[in-house]
C-alpha positions, 0 to 999 in steps of 0.5 A: 474558747469556741469562736474560732473555726479552729476550735469549732472544727476540732471540737466537732471532730471529737464530738463525732468521733465520741458519738460514733465510738459509743454508738459503734460500742454499744452496738457491737456489744449487744451484736457480740453478746447476741451472737454468743447467746445465739451460738450457745443456744444453737449448740445446746439445741443440736446436742439436746435433739441428738441426745433426744433421738439417742434416748428414743432409740434406747427406750426400753433398754436397761443400760446406756449405750456408748454413743448416749454417753459421748453425748451426755459427756458434752453436758458436764456443765449442764443440767440435763433431765427428762420430762415424761409426757404426763409432767408436760401436760401438767406444765401445759396446765401451769404446774411446776416440776422440779429436778430429781433430788439426789441426782447422782453426778455422771449417771443422769440417764438413770435420773431421766427415767423418773420424773419427780413428784410436783409441789403439793399446791402446784403453783408457779414460781415467783418472777424475777424481781418480785418478792416472794411470799413462799417461805424460805424452807418451802421445797419450791425455793429449791433451785432444782424446780423449773417451770415452763410457760404453758404455751411452750409446754403445748408446743412440746406436746405438738413435737416442736422444740423451744430455746429460752433465756431467763430464770427457770426457778429463783436461780441464776439466769440460764439458756435452755432448750426442751426438745421432744422425745419421739417414740414412733413419731409420738411424743414420749416426753421431752429432753430439758438441757440448760447452760448457765449464762455466767460463762458468756456474760464473762467473755461478752464483759471481757470483750467490752472491756478490750474494745473500750480500751481499744477505743482510747488510742482509736479516740487519740489517733482520730482527735489528732488526725481531726486536729491536722485536718481542721488546722489544714482547713482553718489556716488558709481561712485565717490567712484569708481573714488577715488579708481581708482586714489589710485590704479594708485597712486600704493595703490592696496589694494583699494576696494569699497563697493558693495551697489546695485545689479544693473549694478553699483554693478556688476561694483563695483564687477568686480572693486574689483576683477580687484584691487585683480588681479592686487594687486596679479599680482603687488605683484607677479611682485614686488616679482619677481623684488625683487629677481632679484634685490637682484640677481644683487645686490649680484652676484660676477660678476658686471652687467652693462646694456646700451640702444641703446644711450649708456646710463646706464640703470642697474648697480649692486653694483659689477660693481661699485666696479669693474669699480671704483666709486669715492664715496662710492661704494653704489648703489643708485637711482642716478645710474639707471637714464639714463647716457651716457658712450659714451662721455669722459670728462676726459682722465686719463690713458685710463680711462673716468669718466662721470659727475654724473654717479659716475663710471669710465668706460675704453674706451676698454669697451666702445669700446666693447659695441659700437661694440656689438651694431653695430654687434649684435654678443656678444663679451668677451675681457679682459682688465687692467684698472690700468696698470696690477694691476687689471684684468676684463673679460668682456662678452657683449651681445645684448638685445632684446624685445619680437619682437626681436628688440634690446633695448640695450646691457648687460655686465658681468663684472668679476673681474679675478684679484685673478685668474690671481694672483693664475695663477701667483702664480702657474707659479711662484710655478712651476718656484720655485720648479723647481729651488729648486729641480734643484740646489741639483739635480745637485750638487748630479748629479755632484758629482755622476758623478765625482765619476763615472768618478774617477775624485775624489781621494777615500780619498775625496770621504766621504766629497762628500758623505756627501755633497750628503747626506745633498743635499739629506736631503734638497730634501727630506725636500723640498718634505715633505714641499711641500706635507704638505702645499698642504695637509693643503691647501686642507684641507684634514688632519684631525686635532687631537684636544686636549688641548694644554699647550703653556708653556709646548709645547715650552719646548719640542721644546726648547729640539729638537733644543738645538743642533741648539742653541749650534751650532749657540751659540744662546740662547732662553729666554722663558717669560710666563705672569701668568697663561695661559689657555689651547688652544684647536687645534692639538698639533703636528701642534702647535708644528711645528709652534712654532718650524719653528719660533724658527729654523728661529729666531736661524738661522737668529740671530748672534752667541752669540745673544738672542732669546726671546719668549714671551707667554701671554693672550690678550682679549681671545687669547693666543699670541705668540711673538718670537723675534730675533736679526737678520738683519731684513726684508726690508719694500718691503719684508713685505707683500711677507713674508708669501708667499711660496718660498719667501726668503729675503736673498735667498743665506743665507737661501738656506745656513741655509737649508731653503726651503722658505715654513716654514712660509707659512705652519706657516700662513696655520696651525695658520689660520686653527686654528682660529688664525692670524699671524703677523711680525713686523721688523726694519732693522738692529734690528731684527724681531718679529713674533707673532701668536694668538690662541683662548684660552680655558677659561674653561681649565686652565694650571695645573687644569687638566681639559678639555674644550670642543670645 
């Protein structure tokens, strides 16, 4: 109930108001009572002095003067009598006196001239609240018996007046005043007057009741005002609390309304400024985090970070692809939760698959991370997770916080398989070029040395010179093909783009290959489907593609065979297919058929004058024109080499128009 600020404020207001009203009521009650008592005392004392002066002036007269009667009329409800000097002296010694018995109302003055006798023992009255030992019939129980303190009696004898509150006898409480009666400046007696306190008490109690009744609506009104003030104070703080909860939940756009210019209003203004700064800061951090995540997600290298316990704390998509994932290679939140890579659950060819991690971590990579975490030094290693098919270069460094304390390690994983393949290809290329050059050079060198040594008869020199010439042509063609392939791969050649008529270009190539067809007794059957669109490209290079494919088909076809060339339009592409009737290509050679220096039948290819670069050149030219190459072969039946080129659908064969490209 009292957990909220509003309830605490309103309860505090009510308690403070109650305490204030209680203290104020008690104080006012006592102050008011004291005021009434003091006023009655002063009035009684003033009237007593006035009467005492008049009595002193009328001493020795037999009748009461009118002025004395006027003053006595004021004492209708009071007890008034004279005390002789002798009785005062007795009182000073602790004796009792009494109001004269049988004092007739309305004639107090006569009674004032006679002092009543003292009780036989002259003892003092019993104080209030103490049980009296005086018998009930004892005259001292008469309410007219009075007593004065001996000190007060002594003051009266000295000519001083006194006022007191209390019991003069066993009767009710009264206020009394005793003033000396001075005759010729000497104390001749004392005038005693008393007034009951009952009337004053009733008046005070009535005033207290009125104050109590007035305090109830005052309390309700004050509580209502406290309620409004508490609500006005608690409402903005409640809104601040709600906004704080929303901001803690991630909604940094929360703002509070500034409804006052006091400290709470300043607090709301500062809160809004803090929320704005927090929103900007978190937004900037989110943008920077997004940039970093985007960079990590799109890096060509894999990034893998672990903590000091070898649990994964960061893993990007390329790292999953590099390490290998049994799922779909998608980076999800599951990959970012801490997962151990230090314990192996499965061992298969040096690999360990961790439960839930969805990645395969090689033992050598784990050992590399462990070594870096242990030594604190960066290390790099190269390993192959699949027995030579894939090569990974891993560089692992220690992660330190701002205080220089290590909290993990990060590794950059680079798939260098293509680099390895290119390096191997370079080595193979150098070896192949060396081999291809060594064979004709050895033949030429041998024949020339034989001729120089006169080991060859003169009549046979022409035959050997012809061999040397053919080997020279082969070397020249090899060098030309190498330079041509290098030029195409380096994109250093400027293409001369024209509109190419494929049927016309095929006719030109067949004309050049007539001697070869005649030599191998092979015919070429050209088939064109419909009216073909023109093809944008370099005419010389496309002619080279068709020439190389037809040249190979003619050379590898048996004598009397037929080579079929088909050109057709297919899905906005021009597809050219060349089918021979040769021995076919084994399945194991199909994926390498487009590589440089690759030969299916090395001895036969070399005998036919091939360099092993023709198909590699074909592939580079076609792909440079935006096309594709393909091969289909059945061993013992022949092979079909095909390529596609984008067609120019605006310009058609024979219409004489050119399309833009």
